[in-house]
ROGUSE-169251 format. One record per residue: residue number from 1; x, y, z of N, C-alpha, C in turn. Coordinates in pm, whole numbers, plus 50000, padded with zeros to 5 digits. Example, Ala and Ser with C-alpha at 12.3 -4.5 7.8 and 13.67 -1.06 7.14 Angstrom:
# residues 2
PT  dose   n.c1   n.c2   n.c3  ca.c1  ca.c2  ca.c3   c.c1   c.c2   c.c3
PT     1  51319  49431  50780  51230  49550  50780  51320  49670  50780
PT     2  51285  49775  50708  51367  49894  50714  51290  50003  50787
***
This chain:
# residues 256
PT  dose   n.c1   n.c2   n.c3  ca.c1  ca.c2  ca.c3   c.c1   c.c2   c.c3
PT     1  50085  49880  50000  50000  50000  50000  50088  50125  50000
PT     2  50083  50202  49891  50177  50313  49875  50161  50418  49984
PT     3  50036  50442  50027  50006  50547  50124  50095  50539  50248
PT     4  50127  50415  50291  50199  50397  50415  50347  50364  50393
PT     5  50390  50360  50269  50525  50314  50240  50632  50398  50307
PT     6  50611  50527  50314  50711  50616  50374  50663  50676  50506
PT     7  50564  50614  50568  50521  50661  50699  50426  50779  50690
PT     8  50438  50872  50784  50347  50986  50795  50367  51083  50680
PT     9  50269  51173  50665  50281  51277  50562  50403  51365  50586
PT    10  50427  51397  50712  50542  51480  50745  50672  51410  50707
PT    11  50679  51280  50732  50798  51205  50695  50817  51200  50544
PT    12  50708  51186  50471  50716  51185  50324  50772  51317  50273
PT    13  50722  51427  50329  50767  51558  50284  50914  51580  50318
PT    14  50955  51535  50434  51096  51548  50474  51186  51463  50384
PT    15  51140  51345  50346  51217  51261  50254  51230  51328  50118
PT    16  51121  51389  50072  51126  51457  49943  51224  51573  49947
PT    17  51219  51653  50052  51312  51765  50065  51456  51716  50071
PT    18  51483  51615  50153  51620  51564  50167  51671  51509  50034
PT    19  51585  51439  49962  51626  51384  49833  51660  51491  49731
PT    20  51579  51596  49726  51604  51705  49632  51726  51787  49672
PT    21  51748  51803  49802  51869  51870  49847  51993  51793  49801
PT    22  51988  51662  49814  52100  51579  49769  52118  51588  49618
PT    23  52008  51578  49546  52012  51582  49400  52068  51716  49350
PT    24  52039  51823  49422  52080  51957  49378  52222  51992  49416
PT    25  52285  51909  49501  52419  51945  49552  52521  51832  49531
PT    26  52513  51766  49417  52615  51667  49382  52588  51525  49427
PT    27  52478  51502  49500  52446  51366  49544  52337  51307  49458
PT    28  52266  51208  49513  52158  51145  49438  52035  51136  49528
PT    29  51920  51130  49465  51794  51112  49535  51782  50964  49569
PT    30  51777  50931  49699  51772  50791  49741  51647  50723  49682
PT    31  51668  50614  49611  51557  50545  49546  51536  50588  49403
PT    32  51607  50695  49362  51601  50738  49223  51470  50805  49183
PT    33  51448  50810  49053  51333  50882  49000  51201  50818  49043
PT    34  51198  50686  49057  51076  50619  49101  51034  50667  49240
PT    35  51132  50680  49330  51102  50726  49465  51052  50871  49463
PT    36  51116  50954  49380  51072  51094  49370  50928  51101  49321
PT    37  50898  51028  49214  50764  51034  49156  50659  50980  49252
PT    38  50692  50875  49328  50598  50819  49424  50568  50919  49535
PT    39  50672  50979  49592  50652  51078  49697  50575  51199  49645
PT    40  50614  51246  49529  50547  51362  49470  50399  51334  49447
PT    41  50367  51218  49390  50227  51185  49362  50145  51172  49489
PT    42  50203  51109  49591  50133  51095  49719  50100  51233  49778
PT    43  50200  51320  49781  50181  51452  49842  50087  51540  49759
PT    44  50097  51529  49627  50011  51607  49539  49865  51562  49549
PT    45  49844  51435  49586  49708  51382  49593  49631  51438  49712
PT    46  49700  51496  49807  49634  51553  49924  49600  51699  49894
PT    47  49472  51727  49871  49429  51857  49822  49467  51972  49914
PT    48  49453  51953  50046  49481  52063  50137  49630  52093  50146
PT    49  49714  51996  50113  49859  52016  50120  49915  52073  49991
PT    50  49850  52042  49880  49905  52076  49748  49938  52224  49735
PT    51  49850  52309  49788  49872  52454  49774  49993  52504  49852
PT    52  50041  52425  49948  50157  52465  50029  50289  52412  49972
PT    53  50282  52322  49876  50403  52265  49819  50474  52367  49731
PT    54  50606  52356  49718  50678  52447  49627  50630  52432  49484
PT    55  50633  52542  49409  50590  52539  49269  50666  52435  49188
PT    56  50797  52422  49215  50876  52330  49134  50837  52184  49159
PT    57  50784  52152  49274  50735  52015  49298  50610  51990  49217
PT    58  50521  52088  49214  50398  52073  49136  50426  52066  48987
PT    59  50530  52136  48942  50553  52150  48798  50654  52050  48741
PT    60  50747  52001  48822  50852  51909  48772  50815  51766  48806
PT    61  50782  51688  48705  50727  51554  48726  50833  51446  48742
PT    62  50959  51477  48711  51065  51380  48732  51194  51453  48771
PT    63  51294  51377  48808  51419  51438  48855  51495  51509  48744
PT    64  51482  51463  48624  51550  51531  48513  51497  51673  48498
PT    65  51364  51689  48507  51307  51823  48497  51349  51910  48616
PT    66  51355  51850  48734  51397  51926  48852  51542  51972  48836
PT    67  51629  51883  48787  51770  51918  48772  51788  52033  48672
PT    68  51717  52028  48562  51725  52135  48465  51682  52269  48525
PT    69  51583  52262  48612  51532  52383  48677  51633  52439  48777
PT    70  51682  52355  48867  51765  52403  48978  51904  52446  48932
PT    71  51959  52379  48832  52095  52414  48790  52098  52550  48720
PT    72  51986  52588  48656  51980  52718  48589  51941  52829  48686
PT    73  51866  52794  48790  51818  52896  48884  51930  52946  48974
PT    74  52013  52854  49028  52121  52893  49119  52248  52817  49085
PT    75  52360  52886  49070  52484  52820  49030  52557  52749  49145
PT    76  52536  52791  49269  52615  52734  49379  52529  52644  49468
PT    77  52600  52550  49533  52531  52457  49624  52467  52533  49740
PT    78  52536  52634  49794  52485  52708  49908  52353  52778  49874
PT    79  52347  52838  49756  52225  52906  49714  52111  52806  49697
PT    80  52144  52691  49642  52040  52589  49621  51985  52538  49753
PT    81  52074  52513  49850  52027  52466  49981  51932  52567  50046
PT    82  51973  52694  50046  51890  52797  50106  51754  52806  50038
PT    83  51756  52800  49907  51632  52809  49830  51539  52691  49861
PT    84  51592  52570  49865  51510  52452  49891  51457  52451  50034
PT    85  51539  52489  50129  51492  52497  50268  51376  52596  50279
PT    86  51394  52715  50221  51289  52817  50228  51163  52773  50155
PT    87  51179  52705  50042  51064  52667  49961  50976  52561  50028
PT    88  51039  52473  50105  50964  52366  50171  50903  52409  50305
PT    89  50948  52522  50360  50902  52564  50492  50750  52575  50506
PT    90  50679  52639  50412  50532  52650  50428  50463  52515  50442
PT    91  50501  52418  50360  50439  52285  50367  50476  52213  50495
PT    92  50603  52226  50537  50646  52161  50660  50574  52218  50782
PT    93  50562  52350  50785  50493  52414  50898  50345  52375  50900
PT    94  50285  52364  50784  50144  52326  50775  50123  52185  50831
PT    95  50209  52091  50790  50196  51953  50838  50229  51941  50986
PT    96  50331  52013  51030  50366  52008  51173  50249  52055  51258
PT    97  50179  52156  51212  50065  52209  51287  49950  52110  51286
PT    98  49921  52050  51170  49806  51961  51159  49830  51825  51220
PT    99  49955  51774  51217  49982  51640  51267  50020  51638  51414
PT   100  50056  51753  51469  50103  51755  51607  50001  51819  51702
PT   101  49873  51821  51662  49770  51875  51751  49766  51791  51878
PT   102  49749  51856  51994  49746  51782  52120  49641  51672  52119
PT   103  49678  51554  52160  49585  51443  52173  49572  51355  52051
PT   104  49611  51403  51934  49592  51325  51813  49697  51214  51799
PT   105  49818  51239  51850  49924  51138  51839  49888  51006  51903
PT   106  49843  51006  52031  49805  50879  52094  49690  50809  52023
PT   107  49592  50886  51974  49480  50826  51902  49530  50758  51775
PT   108  49615  50829  51699  49670  50770  51576  49746  50642  51603
PT   109  49823  50640  51712  49901  50521  51745  49811  50402  51775
PT   110  49704  50425  51851  49611  50317  51886  49543  50263  51760
PT   111  49496  50354  51674  49423  50312  51554  49513  50238  51456
PT   112  49637  50286  51441  49727  50221  51346  49767  50082  51394
PT   113  49790  50068  51523  49827  49937  51576  49711  49839  51563
PT   114  49589  49887  51580  49472  49800  51573  49448  49751  51431
PT   115  49447  49843  51334  49426  49805  51194  49473  49919  51105
PT   116  49593  49906  51046  49648  50017  50967  49578  50040  50834
PT   117  49527  49935  50771  49479  49947  50634  49336  49998  50622
PT   118  49252  49972  50721  49112  50017  50715  49083  50124  50819
PT   119  49105  50091  50944  49071  50182  51053  49159  50307  51050
PT   120  49291  50287  51049  49379  50404  51049  49366  50483  50919
PT   121  49340  50415  50809  49322  50485  50681  49199  50576  50687
PT   122  49092  50529  50751  48972  50612  50767  49001  50733  50856
PT   123  49078  50711  50961  49118  50820  51051  49202  50924  50977
PT   124  49298  50878  50898  49383  50971  50824  49302  51050  50722
PT   125  49207  50983  50658  49121  51052  50562  49041  51162  50632
PT   126  48989  51131  50751  48913  51231  50826  49001  51349  50863
PT   127  49124  51322  50909  49217  51429  50944  49250  51515  50823
PT   128  49277  51451  50711  49320  51523  50591  49213  51618  50537
PT   129  49086  51585  50562  48978  51661  50501  48921  51772  50589
PT   130  48970  51784  50712  48909  51878  50807  48900  52021  50757
PT   131  49006  52068  50692  49011  52209  50653  48942  52237  50521
PT   132  48976  52160  50418  48927  52189  50284  48800  52115  50246
PT   133  48763  52013  50321  48644  51934  50288  48574  51892  50417
PT   134  48514  51987  50490  48450  51954  50617  48343  51846  50606
PT   135  48262  51852  50497  48159  51749  50479  48220  51610  50468
PT   136  48328  51600  50388  48396  51472  50372  48460  51425  50500
PT   137  48511  51518  50580  48573  51481  50708  48470  51423  50803
PT   138  48351  51483  50806  48245  51434  50894  48200  51294  50852
PT   139  48188  51273  50722  48152  51141  50672  48260  51038  50706
PT   140  48386  51076  50690  48497  50985  50720  48502  50954  50870
PT   141  48465  51052  50954  48464  51029  51099  48363  50922  51135
PT   142  48247  50927  51075  48146  50823  51100  48193  50689  51047
PT   143  48252  50689  50929  48303  50563  50872  48409  50500  50962
PT   144  48491  50585  51024  48591  50535  51118  48526  50458  51232
PT   145  48425  50516  51294  48358  50450  51406  48287  50323  51362
PT   146  48224  50327  51245  48158  50207  51194  48259  50094  51172
PT   147  48375  50128  51117  48478  50027  51091  48529  49966  51220
PT   148  48554  50050  51321  48602  49999  51449  48500  49905  51511
PT   149  48374  49946  51511  48269  49861  51568  48263  49726  51496
PT   150  48266  49728  51364  48256  49604  51288  48377  49514  51309
PT   151  48496  49573  51318  48616  49493  51344  48606  49422  51480
PT   152  48561  49496  51580  48551  49438  51713  48444  49329  51716
PT   153  48330  49355  51654  48224  49254  51651  48268  49130  51574
PT   154  48342  49150  51465  48396  49035  51391  48489  48953  51479
PT   155  48580  49023  51548  48676  48953  51634  48608  48881  51749
PT   156  48497  48938  51796  48425  48878  51908  48329  48769  51864
PT   157  48313  48755  51732  48220  48654  51682  48075  48693  51698
PT   158  48048  48822  51702  47911  48872  51718  47856  48910  51581
PT   159  47742  48856  51545  47682  48885  51415  47612  49021  51418
PT   160  47613  49088  51303  47544  49216  51290  47491  49226  51148
PT   161  47390  49305  51131  47329  49321  51000  47410  49418  50914
PT   162  47416  49389  50784  47484  49479  50692  47414  49614  50687
PT   163  47289  49618  50730  47212  49742  50727  47217  49818  50860
PT   164  47289  49763  50958  47296  49829  51089  47360  49966  51078
PT   165  47298  50065  51142  47356  50200  51142  47455  50212  51257
PT   166  47520  50327  51266  47624  50346  51367  47572  50330  51509
PT   167  47460  50391  51548  47413  50370  51686  47390  50223  51720
PT   168  47337  50147  51624  47313  50005  51648  47445  49930  51664
PT   169  47542  49957  51580  47672  49892  51589  47740  49927  51721
PT   170  47734  50054  51758  47792  50096  51887  47724  50022  52002
PT   171  47591  50012  51997  47518  49944  52102  47561  49799  52118
PT   172  47584  49730  52005  47629  49591  52012  47769  49581  52073
PT   173  47857  49673  52033  47992  49675  52091  47988  49706  52240
PT   174  47905  49801  52276  47893  49839  52416  47846  49721  52500
PT   175  47750  49646  52449  47702  49527  52521  47816  49425  52535
PT   176  47891  49405  52429  47999  49306  52430  48110  49345  52527
PT   177  48135  49473  52539  48246  49521  52622  48202  49571  52760
PT   178  48075  49551  52792  48019  49600  52919  48036  49752  52932
PT   179  48003  49819  52824  48007  49965  52822  47868  50025  52809
PT   180  47765  49939  52813  47628  49989  52805  47587  50043  52942
PT   181  47520  50158  52947  47482  50217  53076  47404  50121  53166
PT   182  47313  50043  53107  47229  49955  53187  47305  49837  53249
PT   183  47432  49819  53211  47511  49711  53268  47583  49753  53396
PT   184  47561  49876  53440  47632  49927  53557  47534  49980  53661
PT   185  47573  49970  53786  47491  50019  53897  47532  50160  53940
PT   186  47662  50188  53933  47713  50319  53975  47659  50429  53883
PT   187  47592  50528  53940  47527  50631  53861  47626  50712  53777
PT   188  47745  50737  53831  47844  50814  53757  47884  50741  53629
PT   189  47909  50610  53639  47944  50532  53520  47828  50531  53421
PT   190  47707  50515  53474  47589  50514  53386  47579  50644  53309
PT   191  47607  50755  53377  47598  50886  53312  47705  50903  53204
PT   192  47829  50867  53239  47939  50882  53144  47916  50795  53020
PT   193  47880  50669  53042  47859  50578  52930  47736  50618  52848
PT   194  47637  50674  52915  47520  50724  52842  47557  50843  52755
PT   195  47645  50928  52806  47691  51043  52727  47772  50998  52606
PT   196  47853  50892  52624  47927  50837  52511  47831  50789  52403
PT   197  47726  50723  52447  47624  50674  52354  47559  50790  52279
PT   198  47532  50897  52350  47471  51016  52288  47563  51081  52187
PT   199  47694  51087  52220  47791  51144  52127  47793  51066  51996
PT   200  47796  50933  52007  47801  50849  51888  47675  50866  51805
PT   201  47559  50868  51871  47433  50887  51797  47431  51023  51728
PT   202  47483  51125  51795  47486  51259  51736  47580  51266  51617
PT   203  47693  51193  51624  47785  51189  51510  47718  51127  51389
PT   204  47641  51020  51414  47569  50959  51303  47467  51053  51243
PT   205  47396  51125  51329  47296  51220  51280  47361  51338  51208
PT   206  47475  51383  51259  47546  51494  51197  47589  51459  51056
PT   207  47640  51337  51039  47683  51294  50906  47565  51291  50810
PT   208  47446  51246  50858  47328  51242  50772  47279  51382  50738
PT   209  47300  51475  50832  47248  51611  50814  47340  51696  50728
PT   210  47471  51695  50755  47559  51788  50684  47683  51722  50626
PT   211  47691  51590  50628  47804  51522  50564  47786  51519  50414
PT   212  47873  51447  50344  47866  51445  50197  47809  51313  50146
PT   213  47742  51237  50233  47691  51107  50192  47557  51116  50118
PT   214  47490  51231  50127  47359  51246  50064  47353  51379  49990
PT   215  47261  51386  49893  47239  51511  49823  47178  51614  49915
PT   216  47207  51741  49891  47160  51848  49977  47072  51945  49900
PT   217  46976  52007  49969  46888  52104  49908  46943  52245  49913
PT   218  46860  52341  49870  46904  52480  49864  46936  52537  50002
PT   219  46865  52491  50104  46881  52549  50237  46967  52462  50328
PT   220  47049  52380  50268  47132  52289  50347  47234  52366  50431
PT   221  47262  52313  50550  47363  52372  50639  47501  52329  50591
PT   222  47590  52424  50577  47727  52393  50534  47820  52396  50655
PT   223  47881  52282  50689  47970  52281  50805  48098  52357  50777
PT   224  48156  52412  50881  48285  52479  50871  48394  52386  50924
PT   225  48518  52427  50907  48629  52341  50949  48625  52313  51098
PT   226  48576  52408  51178  48571  52385  51323  48469  52275  51358
PT   227  48361  52266  51279  48265  52159  51302  48327  52024  51267
PT   228  48402  52022  51157  48469  51898  51117  48574  51858  51220
PT   229  48646  51957  51273  48748  51931  51375  48685  51865  51497
PT   230  48571  51917  51539  48502  51861  51655  48455  51719  51627
PT   231  48393  51697  51512  48342  51564  51477  48455  51461  51468
PT   232  48564  51499  51404  48677  51406  51386  48742  51374  51520
PT   233  48763  51475  51603  48825  51451  51734  48737  51363  51822
PT   234  48606  51386  51820  48515  51303  51898  48516  51159  51848
PT   235  48513  51142  51715  48514  51008  51659  48643  50935  51693
PT   236  48755  51006  51684  48884  50945  51718  48890  50903  51864
PT   237  48838  50988  51952  48837  50956  52095  48750  50835  52124
PT   238  48629  50832  52066  48539  50718  52087  48597  50589  52030
PT   239  48660  50599  51912  48719  50481  51848  48833  50424  51930
PT   240  48922  50512  51978  49036  50464  52056  48990  50408  52191
PT   241  48883  50464  52247  48826  50412  52372  48774  50270  52353
PT   242  48701  50247  52244  48652  50113  52214  48767  50014  52197
PT   243  48865  50054  52118  48978  49965  52090  49056  49933  52217
PT   244  49081  50035  52299  49155  50013  52422  49080  49920  52516
PT   245  48948  49937  52522  48866  49848  52605  48870  49705  52553
PT   246  48864  49691  52420  48867  49558  52359  49002  49489  52380
PT   247  49109  49561  52361  49242  49499  52375  49276  49470  52521
PT   248  49210  49538  52615  49235  49514  52757  49143  49407  52816
PT   249  49057  49348  52734  48963  49248  52786  49039  49127  52843
PT   250  48983  49061  52943  49052  48946  53001  49046  48820  52918
PT   251  48959  48817  52815  48952  48698  52729  48918  48739  52589
PT   252  48943  48651  52494  48921  48684  52353  48772  48691  52319
PT   253  48688  48647  52406  48545  48649  52378  48478  48771  52436
PT   254  48557  48864  52485  48501  48987  52539  48491  48983  52690
PT   255  48440  49090  52746  48430  49102  52891  48292  49056  52934
PT   256  48287  48942  52997  48159  48883  53041  48166  48844  53186
***
């Protein structure tokens, strides 16, 4: 899976910068032209990042084109290094800000360890879309929770309907993990777990109301990036809570 071949988006961008710095100053781009094109295509595919990339990355599709550009623009290695460092700064700062938000690192680690190809991919899609595609981010946040619930139910051997919506899937997981309010006597736990249930139901309703999964009318509400940020963070928190509870169970059949 190419998306994960070079790790995080920030790592991909740093590899691209390091490779071009080497190529421009007498060295070689590690992995050659194939590596350059793969990194470039991955980074260009992310719409919110594309506008922050240097113009020469967007315009030069292979290393030969980059070399022709850089050798004519600056004659000395020192000038080339300064230019490349300055050119990559906007994209690096953008990714550092978006990937290093407080609380997101631990959530990403839990989701990737649980299932990198489906669950973590849905989480990354939700993160990537928060700014430029709030509707898509909200839809991806719901998909993340649905995927986590289905993975846990599959692992637990619990059957569910293909038509089950998010609240129903959450309810089945909650029953399996003893996270349903009615399974507890302590009022504080009942309240907290009931609030979790309400958050999940609201996320499902939010996606139906202002996500991109359905056609919208003239008077449709358009979510802003802050709404997407809230939905994605809540979904990530709920998903990691489910996963942590599942992985901490005393037996493979769940907590009974």
